[in-house]
C-alpha angles and dihedrals in degrees: 000000000000122000114186118196142174118183094345099143093125096056113017098092091060091056094042091054090048092051093045089053098054112144130216090001125145116250110295145161130222117231115192109197110200105205098200100300116191095193129066096287096116093046091049092051093047091051090050091049092051096044112116109256093010129135104025091199132047111284136175139185114228118196116217106165101142096091129017095221134124099223090045092052093046091050092050089054092051092049091051094046127100103192132103091233126049112206117188131201139154132254098236095053132075126230121223112244091252096039098111095040091054096042097049089045088066092058105069088136133036110285144081134287138187129203135209116288112209110196124216137163123255086262091058099255110148117240107197120197098031092109127028120249088240141047112303105268123217131172087255113040134331121252140198123235122249093234092065112022137129135177137170119266090238091056092046093052094044094055095041098250122256117350105247093196092070116100127239108296086009099148093265091155091050091048092048092050094046095047090050092053093043088057092051102262117138123239123207141182123232110194092183092063100085124187117185103222122204112220120225121248116265093256092050090047091056091052090049091053090061093050093043091052091052091049091050090064093053093045089052088060092049093047107029092169089064102053143035107245117266112239132188092241092049095048093048093047093053094042093048093049093050094046090051091051096043099085091055093045094047094058091058111104127263132061092234091056091051094051090048092051091048090050088050090060094039089054091056091047090051090054090052095049089043090055090049093049103039106024105030098034097028095224118172091007094160129056119245107217136168122257123223088248089065088073114080101211149336123307122261115258 
């Protein structure tokens, strides 16, 4: 399993203990990919690796400091891995004890699978209904979420891994899922593979909306069958309408409402800047994928 982290000192031990305690799972190793952390993440992981009796399974720390970027870190983990199945999770979440057993059980053939993402606040309060109990449906193809995703090594190599040209929060899990299906690999949902997902704070969620909206424009260029094209006129029309409505919406009561309304406008602004960056200027026009030669050798059985 591959755990990518950047500045996760406050939460990573909880996830490491959860992964080390997986039950009824096939043989596996834990790869912690440190994506250029500037806090004590690497020291905490090294201490955990050297602790007597911990971990109970093989585990390694992989340094990937050259680029602070989710697809880059996930690809470095895959290149360093030795297993037939690559299972991905995040450092601020917590895997259910039977997560890996259930998830790998859904991959008896080459393909990709997603598990159930159970949302909770940073304080541990469950938030039902945030994520569907299924793959994420779209009018094009379904996709698995990055926080709870596995695929076979053969599938990963065949599709070129994660696209490193995509920006932060640039739909890299959507793109990975869609490219796998476009190349004929099956995708499945495993409801028994539960990952307890820690929601971002409201302020962080608003920032993410901007980045996600930018990424949506680029992914629409990569998968034109999935989206109507973003145009300057369309982006400005939506942004102008939302800005005009914002003062009325912001006076409505409730802090949660206000943050949602702000995110609503930020999303439209992200679409506009995404159009400017990726459509008008043509930045990152071509995918950056791995080649089979990037992988040193065959997977372990």
